[in-house]
VOVOMAR-111647 format. One record per residue (C-alpha): residue in three letters; x, y, z. Coordinates in pm, whole numbers, plus 50000, padded with zeros to 5 digits. Each point is the difference from the previous one (the first is absolute). Example, Ala and Ser with C-alpha at 12.3 -4.5 7.8 and 13.67 -1.06 7.14 Angstrom:
BEGIN
ALA  51230  49550  50780
SER  50137  50344  49934
END
This chain:
BEGIN
MET  50085  52842  49255
ASN  49740  49725  49985
HIS  49882  49962  50359
TRP  49812  49680  49919
ILE  50337  49821  50019
VAL  50043  50059  50373
ALA  49633  49937  50083
PRO  50028  49616  50037
ILE  50252  50060  50281
VAL  49846  50307  50164
LEU  49644  49865  50015
PRO  50070  49692  50217
ALA  50268  50194  50193
ILE  49733  50248  50110
LEU  49716  49752  50039
ALA  50187  49753  50224
PRO  50082  50245  50285
PHE  49655  50158  49964
ILE  49843  49659  50067
ILE  50223  49945  50304
MET  49959  50344  50156
VAL  49637  50083  49918
LEU  49817  49674  49930
ARG  50177  49749  50222
PHE  49688  49928  50210
HIS  49755  50002  49708
LEU  50038  49684  49792
ASP  49711  50080  49766
LEU  50153  50338  49912
GLN  50341  49835  49956
ARG  49845  49762  49750
ILE  49828  50278  49807
PHE  50313  50215  49976
SER  50220  49700  49922
VAL  49784  49883  49709
ALA  49962  50357  49875
GLY  50378  50041  50012
VAL  50061  49684  49800
VAL  49736  50100  49742
ALA  50169  50341  49971
LEU  50338  49827  49960
LEU  49854  49789  49720
GLY  49873  50312  49826
ILE  50343  50164  50033
ALA  50171  49686  49872
LEU  49775  49990  49694
THR  50076  50367  49935
ILE  50378  49968  50015
THR  49991  49679  49796
ALA  49812  50184  49727
GLN  50259  50280  50019
ALA  50290  49754  49973
ALA  49844  49797  49717
GLY  50118  50254  49741
GLY  50364  49920  50079
ASP  50100  50331  50161
ILE  50213  49967  50314
GLN  49894  50258  50259
VAL  50206  50112  50298
TYR  49874  50149  50327
GLU  50264  50200  50189
LEU  49926  50014  50372
GLY  50058  50351  50132
ASN  50084  50112  49643
TRP  50352  49868  50047
PRO  50120  49860  49666
ALA  50168  49662  49968
PRO  50252  49883  50101
PHE  50004  50241  50297
GLY  49638  49951  50104
ILE  49764  49709  50039
VAL  49801  49919  49689
LEU  49707  49778  49917
VAL  49987  49859  49648
LEU  49689  49896  49809
ASP  50049  49769  49705
ARG  49804  49706  49865
LEU  50150  49752  50247
SER  49945  50204  50316
ALA  49646  50090  49888
MET  49897  49640  49932
MET  50138  49886  50336
VAL  49814  50273  50192
LEU  49683  49902  49813
LEU  50052  49635  50092
THR  50040  50100  50365
ALA  49672  50192  49998
LEU  49814  49725  49815
LEU  50121  49749  50258
ALA  49928  50219  50302
LEU  49631  50066  49933
PRO  49862  49642  50014
ILE  50236  49917  50288
VAL  49883  50286  50221
LEU  49638  49912  49920
TYR  50067  49637  50090
ALA  50173  50098  50326
ILE  49694  50203  50097
ALA  49750  49733  49893
SER  50183  49720  50180
GLY  50052  50205  50317
TRP  50379  49967  49984
ASP  50043  50374  50046
ASP  49825  49974  50339
ARG  50228  49727  50140
GLY  50279  50239  50096
LYS  50090  50366  50011
HIS  50087  50244  49723
PHE  49938  49767  49705
HIS  49889  50275  49762
ALA  50278  50241  50096
LEU  50264  49732  49948
PHE  49832  49900  49675
HIS  50043  50352  49862
PHE  50356  50032  50127
GLN  50066  49680  49806
LEU  49850  50152  49685
MET  50214  50310  50053
GLY  50316  49792  50016
VAL  49913  49792  49694
CYS  49903  50298  49783
GLY  50306  50193  50116
ALA  50232  49714  49906
PHE  49850  49990  49651
LEU  50018  50376  49940
THR  50327  50106  50157
GLY  50293  50093  49779
ASP  50253  49991  50282
ALA  50170  49683  50128
PHE  50018  50120  50360
ASN  49631  50082  50004
LEU  49934  49654  49862
PHE  50166  49879  50321
VAL  49780  50237  50204
PHE  49682  49868  49842
PHE  50123  49644  50056
GLU  50019  50083  50371
VAL  49650  50149  49998
LEU  49885  49672  49846
LEU  50183  49802  50266
ILE  49846  50190  50293
ALA  49646  49997  49866
SER  50016  49637  49890
TYR  50119  49890  50343
GLY  49701  50168  50162
LEU  49763  49843  49749
MET  50163  49658  50033
THR  49947  49988  50377
HIS  49649  50147  49975
GLY  49765  49792  50212
GLY  50272  49870  50232
GLY  50110  49646  50072
SER  50342  49858  50082
VAL  50043  49839  49658
ARG  49940  50329  49823
LEU  50234  50180  50238
LYS  50276  49742  49944
ALA  49960  50015  49622
GLY  49995  50381  50016
VAL  50323  50015  50198
GLN  50169  49764  49752
TYR  49868  50210  49712
VAL  50132  50323  50150
ALA  50339  49850  50091
TYR  50054  49860  49652
ASN  49890  50320  49827
LEU  50215  50212  50232
LEU  50293  49796  49874
GLY  49890  50094  49650
SER  49977  50364  50103
THR  50355  49988  50137
LEU  50124  49856  49672
PHE  49807  50271  49820
LEU  50187  50270  50193
PHE  50335  49832  49925
ALA  49906  49984  49632
LEU  49896  50366  49991
GLY  50316  50105  50182
THR  50214  49807  49753
LEU  49823  50144  49698
TYR  50016  50352  50143
ALA  50373  49961  50062
VAL  50047  49907  49634
THR  49755  50232  49826
GLY  49951  50286  50247
THR  49622  49992  49961
LEU  49691  49799  50093
ASN  49763  50147  49745
MET  49924  49708  49769
ALA  50028  50196  49676
ASP  50315  50184  50107
MET  50154  49673  50118
ALA  49926  49840  49662
ALA  50162  50293  49819
ARG  50313  49983  50217
VAL  50035  49622  49987
ALA  50049  50018  49625
ASP  50300  50233  50047
LEU  50172  49821  50290
PRO  50373  49929  49964
ALA  50106  49637  49989
ASP  50152  50018  50350
ASP  49657  50053  50158
THR  49811  49723  49825
ALA  50082  49733  50260
LEU  49841  50203  50280
LEU  49706  50079  49773
ARG  49942  49629  49945
VAL  50008  49939  50376
GLY  49731  50263  50049
ALA  49790  49858  49716
VAL  50024  49647  50143
LEU  49899  50120  50349
LEU  49707  50187  49849
LEU  49890  49689  49812
LEU  50015  49799  50326
VAL  49775  50256  50172
PHE  49743  49991  49723
CYS  50010  49619  49994
ILE  49921  49996  50374
LYS  49697  50222  49934
ALA  49897  49778  49708
ALA  50042  49678  50206
VAL  50252  49839  49766
LEU  50165  49678  50119
PRO  50199  49966  50215
LEU  49882  50337  50139
HIS  49632  49903  50024
PHE  49984  49852  50350
TRP  49797  50286  50144
LEU  49707  49965  49760
PRO  49820  49665  50066
ALA  49962  50042  50376
SER  49940  50376  49981
TYR  49727  49987  49737
ALA  49836  49687  50140
SER  49988  50140  50355
ALA  49880  50350  49907
PRO  49630  50081  49974
LEU  49926  49876  49650
PRO  49851  50327  49870
VAL  50333  50154  50103
ALA  50188  49720  49822
ALA  49790  50080  49691
LEU  50126  50360  50015
PHE  50353  49868  50048
ALA  49972  49848  49650
ILE  50115  50340  49872
MET  50299  50018  50236
THR  50208  49735  49826
LYS  49931  50189  49677
VAL  50175  50302  50152
GLY  50320  49794  49996
ALA  49942  49893  49638
TYR  49920  50360  49902
SER  50321  50124  50164
ILE  50208  49748  49806
LEU  49841  50113  49674
ARG  50037  50368  50082
MET  50359  50001  50121
TYR  50146  49744  49763
THR  49848  50137  49681
LEU  50088  50355  50099
GLY  50346  49992  50151
PHE  50138  49647  49977
GLY  49882  49889  49657
PRO  50177  49769  49754
GLU  50194  50293  49851
VAL  50180  50056  50336
GLU  50302  49774  49985
ALA  50056  49985  50378
THR  49654  49856  50066
GLN  49941  49824  49670
GLY  49814  49670  50041
LEU  49950  50051  50373
VAL  49624  49946  49993
GLY  50008  49703  49763
THR  50298  49830  50165
TRP  49872  50010  50357
LEU  49629  50062  49984
GLN  49895  49741  49742
PRO  50125  49686  50183
ALA  49854  50131  50327
ALA  49665  50067  49830
LEU  49991  49648  49855
VAL  50064  49847  50341
THR  49741  50234  50157
LEU  49733  49876  49761
ALA  50092  49635  50056
VAL  50008  50021  50380
GLY  49677  50200  50006
ALA  49822  49733  49795
ILE  50127  49726  50231
GLY  49884  50206  50299
ILE  49649  50019  49853
LEU  49993  49623  49958
GLY  50121  49933  50353
SER  49804  50263  50195
GLN  49762  49880  50270
HIS  49838  50340  50061
ILE  49817  50210  49743
ALA  50159  50331  50101
ARG  50351  49856  49974
MET  49911  49845  49665
VAL  49896  50340  49863
ALA  50323  50152  50136
PHE  50193  49747  49790
CYS  49778  50098  49706
ALA  50134  50354  50046
ILE  50357  49868  49993
THR  49929  49800  49683
SER  49853  50300  49822
MET  50302  50211  50096
GLY  50226  49732  49854
THR  49822  50020  49664
LEU  50004  50380  50006
LEU  50370  50022  50080
ILE  50089  49747  49730
ALA  49848  50243  49750
ILE  50180  50297  50156
SER  50334  49816  50001
LEU  49985  49955  49622
PHE  50048  50378  49985
THR  49851  50062  49657
GLU  49715  50226  49892
THR  49781  49703  49905
ALA  50060  49821  50329
THR  49946  50318  50201
ALA  49666  50061  49827
ALA  49899  49643  50090
ALA  50115  50056  50358
LEU  49791  50316  50034
TYR  49687  49822  49878
TYR  50075  49718  50244
VAL  50041  50252  50285
TYR  49634  50094  49972
HIS  49886  49640  49969
SER  50207  49859  50286
THR  49910  50282  50240
LEU  49626  49962  49944
ALA  50014  49618  50001
THR  50202  49985  50323
ALA  49771  50248  50175
LEU  49694  49806  49883
MET  50138  49676  50142
PHE  50072  50161  50338
LEU  49646  50135  50023
VAL  49856  49660  49905
ALA  50224  49839  50262
ASP  49856  50240  50258
LEU  49646  49903  49900
VAL  50094  49636  50052
MET  50175  50054  50333
GLU  49710  50201  50143
ARG  49768  49706  49937
ARG  50198  49679  50054
GLY  50356  50079  50106
GLY  50306  50001  49779
ALA  50125  49641  50015
ILE  49996  49826  49661
THR  49812  49695  50125
PRO  49646  49867  49948
THR  49751  50148  50244
ALA  49633  50089  50027
PRO  49831  50190  49716
MET  50023  50374  50055
PRO  49755  50282  49927
GLN  50004  50142  49643
THR  50210  49707  49876
GLY  49885  50041  49640
LEU  50093  50368  49971
ILE  50335  49961  50175
SER  50097  49690  49803
ALA  49921  50185  49674
LEU  50222  50290  50106
PHE  50274  49757  50103
PHE  49973  49832  49660
VAL  50038  50334  49819
GLY  50298  50097  50216
ALA  50165  49661  49955
ILE  49967  50018  49621
ALA  50144  50350  50000
MET  50286  49915  50235
ALA  50100  49685  49809
GLY  49994  50183  49665
MET  49729  49787  49845
PRO  49774  50121  49719
PRO  49787  50200  49953
LEU  50109  50260  50259
SER  50282  50254  49988
GLY  50255  49773  50167
PHE  50005  49783  49688
ILE  50064  50307  49782
GLY  50268  50125  50238
LYS  50191  49674  50009
LEU  49976  49962  49621
LEU  50152  50347  49965
VAL  50285  49911  50237
LEU  50067  49671  49818
ASP  49996  50178  49665
ALA  50239  50268  50128
ALA  50243  49727  50113
ARG  50022  49829  49658
ASP  50333  50165  49913
ALA  50149  49977  50349
PRO  50310  49782  50049
ASP  49826  49803  50277
VAL  49667  49967  49820
THR  49973  49627  50074
ALA  50040  50047  50374
ILE  49759  50295  50004
TRP  49728  49818  49808
ALA  50044  49683  50206
VAL  49979  50177  50335
ILE  49700  50213  49903
LEU  49804  49711  49846
ILE  50081  49745  50270
GLY  49942  50261  50269
SER  49658  50074  49851
PHE  49913  49630  50001
VAL  50108  49958  50364
THR  49801  50311  50093
ILE  49691  49854  49833
VAL  50040  49674  50189
GLY  50054  50179  50333
LEU  49701  50229  49960
ALA  49779  49714  49876
ARG  50100  49794  50304
ALA  49916  50286  50236
GLY  49669  50074  49828
SER  49885  49639  50009
LEU  50083  49960  50369
ILE  49840  50330  50102
PHE  49687  50003  49788
TRP  49914  49646  49892
LYS  50131  49749  50253
SER  49790  50100  50298
HIS  49888  49777  50283
ASP  49769  50031  50297
ALA  50038  50322  50194
GLN  50190  49994  50324
HIS  49813  50165  50286
ASN  50305  50112  50189
THR  50216  50303  49932
GLU  50315  49937  49795
ARG  50326  50183  50046
ASP  50146  50187  49704
PRO  50378  49958  50034
GLU  50088  50289  49772
ASN  49853  50289  50196
GLU  49895  49844  50329
GLU  49633  50086  49957
ASP  49719  49768  50104
VAL  49810  49902  49686
PRO  49655  49854  50069
ALA  49867  49725  49777
ILE  49740  50238  49853
PRO  50134  50352  50059
ALA  49790  50313  49969
PRO  50008  50168  49658
GLU  50144  50346  49940
PRO  49814  50302  50135
ASN  49920  50093  49638
PRO  50046  49688  49784
GLY  49842  50161  49693
LEU  50261  50276  49990
ALA  50280  49750  50071
PHE  49903  49782  49704
THR  49955  50310  49781
ALA  50357  50107  50077
VAL  50138  49656  49917
PHE  49797  49976  49679
ALA  50132  50344  49903
MET  50354  49864  50032
ALA  49907  49702  49782
MET  49837  50234  49748
GLY  50329  50190  49980
LEU  50166  49683  49870
VAL  49720  49950  49748
LEU  50033  50358  49875
LEU  50379  49964  49977
THR  49937  49698  49776
LEU  49733  50166  49785
PHE  50206  50317  49955
ALA  50335  49826  49962
GLY  50060  50181  49669
PRO  49987  50357  50137
ALA  50183  49889  50315
LEU  50283  49851  49794
GLU  50015  50310  49783
TYR  50054  50207  50315
THR  50261  49763  50144
ASN  50188  49991  49667
LYS  50019  50379  49998
THR  50102  49997  50367
ALA  50283  49755  49930
GLU  50114  50212  49707
GLN  50006  50305  50227
LEU  50197  49811  50265
PHE  50266  49896  49750
THR  50043  50359  49883
PRO  50144  50137  50326
GLU  50136  50316  49838
ASN  49645  50137  49981
TYR  49953  49948  50375
ILE  50337  50158  50076
SER  49931  50299  49775
ALA  49656  50057  50154
VAL  50131  49994  50358
LEU  50319  50199  49943
GLY  49843  50246  49756
GLY  50210  49889  49705
ASP  50328  50058  50186
THR  50144  49650  50011
END
């Protein structure tokens, strides 16, 4: 077996407890091991992506127990590209957290960070629906610790709301898995897909119930309206480097929809036919619209960026809901763009808040205004989908994929108007933060979002050079995604083709015995 497949899970699973048990009183050593671990994860991710690029689907059987009796990890183009995205996102974020001193504002930041990476990578690689639930719970525990890192009653309140809402999703997940197991007798994704195709007509109603519950769970994780209420307060109240890492978490929900509904509940399954398009597409349209309005109406930069995340998820899920190869390829390209753009905006928001507070109002000029305003401008262009960056390419691909859809007029109208409203909202925020400054106030202002005292001219980061390097690296990722759009699209087209040929996945996991 190819042991590289399990490495993205094992590495952070070993490193996180090692940091807690051995290095808990040595922050400098924690930082060294944490960065080294993320660099190693990036190397592993590049290796398995190269292995998956040829189109072969590889299976790792834990304990040498074959599917469907044992737990399996599955490496294909989709899981490889998502693990690579996670590693590419993690490296600049951990460097920024170190440079800004965020990792020193509470306990166990680096251990929780690697537990989070373990949960994300595990969710992308698992071939078992129950273990997808397990990795969701790992994500939930680690993300709660990261969200409340640094303390404060606002963070604690938002964290409790986040956990309560996601525990509801976890309960629904268990109900969905129980229903599907009662119908199919298995929770291995490939085995479930094989059995769904042979179900008698009497069992299709219960199958549809399980599929609907599963879609609700994934929509909660993806922050789809009206199941999005946890995201704005949670992301805006969390330490913003943590919120930048959370940009990948909503993609776990989108990934799960793609994985489960192309594999086991595709258009050829009569009981679940049209489920994604019928329910997901209207919700995605409303998600985009409400997110754009939230950007326009936000009075705090962190909350504005949280609504940017909601808007980008709306666009992504519109593409997924079209449920065609072309639209899925567009969605996969947009996954990379939206994750990097959202993370970039959260890091820029943190740079702003460390220097002047987060309120979107005119105030005194802040240190490094020119650099930060340039980064904000790049992030705003990317988030709004304006040329020349990858967001423009991504939205063009989604619009082109929707040309033959029955609701093409509504899709085009919502995407284009939403982009315009996003531009206006970001331009308003940028002008108030960077250009409409007035005389400095000499007293300390209160930041209502996280209850921290923000002086008129706060101290810069402990290592501002490294902080700006990390943010520029994120921006450079968007530039490279634009420059190499051709190879990226070639990969996503092949990935979509692989997704819509589920028999290859089933045969690889079950050894040809379907």
